[in-house]
N, C-alpha and C positions, 0 to 999 in steps of 0.2 A: 659315659657314665661311671662314676666311681662306686665301688662297693665298699660300704662302711660297716664296720662292726662296733656295736656298743655292748659293753659286758660289765655289769655291776649288779651285786646282789641286793642293792637298794633300788626299789622301783621307782621311787620319787626322783632319784638321781637320773635313772634311765630316761624318765619321761621329760626331765628338764633339759638333758643334753639333747634329746631328739627333737624337742621343740626349738632349741636354739639352732640346730643344724637345718631343719625345715625352713626357719625364718631366713638363714643365710642363702638357702637354696632359691627361695623366692626373691630376695632382694638382689642377689648377684646373678640370677638366671642360670644357675647350675643345676646339674642332675645328679642326684645320689640314689642308690639303692641301699637301704639301711636295714640291717638285722639287729635285733636286740636279744640279748640273753641274761638271765639272772644267775647263772651258775657256768663255770668254766669248763666243766666236763664235756660239754657239747663238741669242743674242738677235737676230742679224740674219738667220738662216736660218729660225727658226720663232718668230716674236714671240708672246709671250703677256703677258696683263696679270696682274700681281701686286700684292698688297696691302703685303707686307713682303719686302724683299730684303736678304739678308746677304751681302755681296760682298767678296772679297778684293781689295785695291787693286792688287797687283802680280801679274799673271798673263801667260803667254806669249801672243803674238799679239794679243789684246784685252785691255787692262788694266781693272780695276775701275771706273775713272772713265768710260771708254767704255761699258761695260756699263750703268752707272747712268744716263748720259745717254740712252741709247737706252730704257731702262726708263721714265724721266721722259716721254719722247715718246709712249710707249704709254699710260702712266697717270700724269698729272701729280700725282696724289694719293698715289702710292706712297711708302712710308716706307723710306728707305735706311739701312742700317746697314753701316758700313765696318769690315772686319778688315784690320789693318795693323801692320807692325813699323816703319813708315816715317813718323814724324811730318812730314818734309819735304813730304809730299803734303797736308798739312792745308789749305794755302791754296787749292789747286785744289779740293779736296773741298767747301770752303765754297760754291763756286760752283754747285754741284748741290743745295745745301740738305740736306746729310747730317743725318739725325735723331741718330745716335750713332756715336762712333769707338771701336772695340774693339780693344785692343792684344793682340798675340800675345806669349807663350802665353795662351790664353783662361783667364781667371779665372771659375770657375763661378758663383760668388756674384754677381759684378758682371754677367755675361752674363744670368743669370736676372732680376736686377733691371731691366736695361735692355731686355730683350725684353718683359717685362710691361708696362713703361712705354710701349713701342712699340705694344702691343695697345690700352692705355688710350688713347693718343693717336689711334689710328686711329679709335676710337669717337667722339672728340671732333671730328675734322677735318670732319665734316659738320655740325657745330653752326651755327645760324644766330641772328642777331639781327634784330629788327624795327625798322626807322627810319622814323618818321613825320614828314613834312614837309609842312605845310599840309594839303591834302586827299589827298596821296599816301602810299602805304605801300610801302616797299622792304624786301625781304628780302636780307640780306647774310650771306654765310659768313664766319664769324670767321677762317678760314685765309686769306681774300683780303685781310683788312685789312693795310695796310702800318704805319700809325700813326694816332694820334688826337691831334689839336693842340687845346690849350686856347684858346678865344675868349672875349670879353668877355661874351656872353650864352648861352654853351653850349660847343660844340665842333665841330670839322671831322673827320670821320671819312674817311680817305683810303684807298681800296682799289685794287687792281691796275687797275681800269678806270675807277673814277669816284670823286668826292669828294662827301660829303653833309653839309650844314650841319644841325646838330641843337641842340636846346634843353637837351640834357643835358650836364653837364660830365664830362671824362675820368674822374673818380672814380667817377661813376655808371656809366659804360660798363664801367670795370674790374670793378665788382660784377656787372654783368649778365652780362658775358662769362665771368667766373669761370674764367679759365685763368692763374693766377699764375706758372706756369712759362714761359709763352710771352709774356706782356705785361708789360713792365718800363719803368720811367722811363728815358729817356736824357738828359731835361733837365726842369727843374721845369714845363715847358709842353707835354712831349710824353711819350706812352705808345707804344712800339714793339713790334710783333709780331715776335719772334725767328724765327718760322717762315719769314719772308721775307727775313731779312738775310743777305747773301752776302759783305759786307765792311764794315769800319769802322775809323776811326782816331780821333784825338782831336778832329777837327774836323767830320767827316761820316760818315754811314751810307748804304751802297748796298744797295737792295733789287732783288729779282727782280720785275718787274712782269709784266704779260700777255705782251708780246712784246719787251720791252726791260728794261734795268737803269736804276734811278732813283736818284740820288744827292742827298741832302738834308742840309743843315747843321743837324741837330736834335740835336746831342749836345754837352753842356757838358763842360769839363775836371773840373768838381766831381763829375760823375756817371760819368765815364769808367771808373774802377776798378771801381765798383759794377756798371756795365753789361758791362764785359768778364767779369767774375766770372759774371754771370747767363747771359752767352752760353755760356761753356764749361761750366757746370752744365747748361744746356739741351742742350748737344751731347754731354754725357756725359764730356768731358775725355779725356786720354791719360795713363795711368799704366803 
């Protein structure tokens, strides 16, 4: 059973989102435990771990970004979906690694599609790969990978905490990981995990590491447009 948080100061929006999720629960034979709040201050008074949170970005007292940051502290693997009528908040939301941005008024078809994708993503975030190096074997969660760099005799798998030299090429890891919506090329020599990207421009990509941000010049101008599209497809876009 997944623990779901709905937080919006508009009770009509809360009820609509709740009814959509209950319909999906029935149609797809899923099980959800749903909590609803109209104010974000609860997250500081009575902290609770959630698997998926759908949060309004602009609320009185405590806004959705503050709520999301606190939820991430409690459970770093939580999937955050932001409800917003204010695209101006997108830059700030990128920093907390939002899974999807959902615009108001809510489009039911789009909401259903994105919520089901969030559930599927939840199932994948615990996926691991096995890296063999000489006589050592390492288990690495794919969600912790920042990027994979092509090397002459294999590749370098860079995670939030450690880098691993491997004899497999990036293309081989791409097939093993099998998460094409998350892992995309930013340069002919690099495959990037969009789950950990918090900012990028035409010269560099910034990742969220274990306890700090990491900026690497691993994006090419030739790949920029394609990478940008992949990122916003991953994030769900704003329409």
